[in-house]
TORGU-773281 format. One line per field, with one value per residue (C-alpha): residue in three letters; x, y, z. Coordinates in pm, 1 decimal. Layout:
# TORGU-773281
vokol <- ALA_... $
c1 <- X_... $
c2 <- Y_... $
c3 <- Z_... $
***
This chain:
# TORGU-773281
vokol <- MET_PRO_GLY_ALA_GLY_PRO_LYS_ALA_LEU_GLY_ARG_GLU_LEU_GLU_ASP_LEU_GLY_PRO_TYR_ALA_THR_VAL_ASP_GLN_MET_SER_VAL_ALA_ARG_PHE_VAL_THR_HIS_LEU_ARG_TYR_LEU_TYR_ALA_ARG_MET_ALA_ARG_ASN_ALA_GLN_ILE_ARG_SER_VAL_PRO_PRO_ILE_LEU_VAL_GLU_ALA_LEU_HIS_GLU_ALA_HIS_PRO_ASP_VAL_VAL_ALA_VAL_ALA_ASP_GLN_VAL_ARG_GLN_LEU_ILE_GLU_SER_GLY_GLY_GLY_ARG_LEU_THR_GLU_ALA_GLU_VAL_ARG_TYR_LEU_GLU_ILE_HIS_ILE_ALA_ARG_LEU_ALA_THR_ALA_MET_ARG_GLU $
c1 <- 10707.2_10838.3_10853.4_10690.5_10347.2_10160.0_10307.9_10664.9_10592.6_10423.9_10738.3_10941.9_10700.5_10701.6_11045.1_10866.4_10675.9_10364.7_10207.2_9871.8_9805.8_9797.6_9460.2_9308.2_9310.0_9687.4_9745.3_9506.5_9701.9_10029.0_9889.8_9749.9_10095.6_10244.2_9982.9_10067.3_10438.6_10396.5_10185.2_10459.2_10718.0_10508.2_10476.2_10843.7_10724.7_10876.0_10914.8_11250.3_11296.3_11208.8_11272.2_11597.6_11458.0_11173.3_11419.4_11636.2_11338.3_11207.2_11543.3_11586.0_11239.0_11226.0_11578.1_11440.8_11249.1_11564.3_11651.3_11291.7_11248.8_11567.6_11433.4_11106.0_11303.4_11503.9_11181.7_11028.4_11345.6_11373.3_11103.0_11336.3_11240.0_11447.5_11330.1_11461.9_11608.3_11312.6_11067.9_11259.6_11232.7_10854.3_10841.0_11016.8_10748.7_10472.5_10656.2_10703.7_10332.4_10254.1_10508.1_10356.2_10010.7_10147.5_10291.3_9977.1 $
c2 <- 9292.0_9184.8_9467.6_9721.7_9724.9_10031.4_10010.7_10007.1_10300.5_10485.7_10452.4_10608.2_10899.3_10963.9_11120.4_11418.4_11521.6_11445.9_11166.3_11193.0_11532.5_11410.4_11458.9_11165.6_11338.6_11392.0_11029.5_10916.1_11119.8_10966.5_10613.2_10676.9_10787.0_10466.3_10255.5_10416.0_10381.9_10007.8_9977.6_10150.5_9917.7_9613.6_9737.7_9837.0_10186.7_10402.3_10775.9_10849.4_11226.1_11518.5_11886.8_11975.1_12312.4_12132.1_11910.3_12208.0_12405.0_12104.3_12031.3_12395.7_12425.3_12076.7_11942.3_11684.9_11493.5_11358.1_11133.4_11020.2_10943.3_10740.0_10540.6_10476.7_10382.6_10128.8_9989.7_9951.8_9805.3_9551.4_9364.1_9318.0_9602.6_9908.7_10268.1_10508.8_10833.6_11016.7_10800.5_10884.2_11256.3_11222.9_11033.3_11333.5_11564.3_11356.8_11325.9_11704.5_11750.2_11507.7_11672.9_12013.8_11881.5_11730.6_12064.3_12268.5 $
c3 <- 10436.9_10773.1_11024.2_10794.6_10956.9_11080.0_11430.3_11297.4_11067.8_11353.1_11562.4_11280.0_11250.9_11625.1_11575.0_11420.9_11732.0_11936.6_11730.5_11907.6_11750.7_11389.5_11225.5_11040.6_10701.0_10714.9_10806.5_10531.3_10272.8_10390.2_10382.8_10033.9_9920.9_10063.7_9885.1_9551.3_9625.3_9686.7_9369.6_9166.7_9321.0_9226.6_8866.0_8849.4_8761.2_9034.1_8996.9_8833.3_8869.8_9093.5_9017.6_9201.9_9310.4_9488.7_9676.0_9774.2_9904.3_10095.5_10260.2_10355.4_10507.6_10664.1_10729.5_10975.6_10707.9_10544.4_10839.3_10890.0_10517.7_10530.0_10824.6_10639.7_10325.5_10527.3_10671.2_10323.9_10175.9_10458.3_10266.5_9969.8_9736.1_9650.5_9621.9_9362.3_9492.9_9337.8_9535.7_9853.1_9769.6_9721.7_10049.5_10207.9_10066.9_10222.4_10554.2_10559.7_10500.3_10783.2_11014.3_10943.3_11028.1_11348.4_11458.3_11393.5 $
***
């Protein structure tokens, strides 16, 4: 995927706050999520649904993750694949978790 390397992704995540304060475990969880996301894309087995109440609660508690998830989605899709809306919502969950860890 052109342009979708760790440095490019890191620049997208910097929008959430002081990147240097992220602990390694939080980053490892996020990277693991991305690995599984790419594996699901390769198998054409992406997540197809997310409980609406989960999405509503997430957007209310973390409105900033929507824009960052969209930037990461664009970065991933620049390689030619397409994410389902449900995958984007799960990406938002993991970005919110990472953002929370960054702010602690």
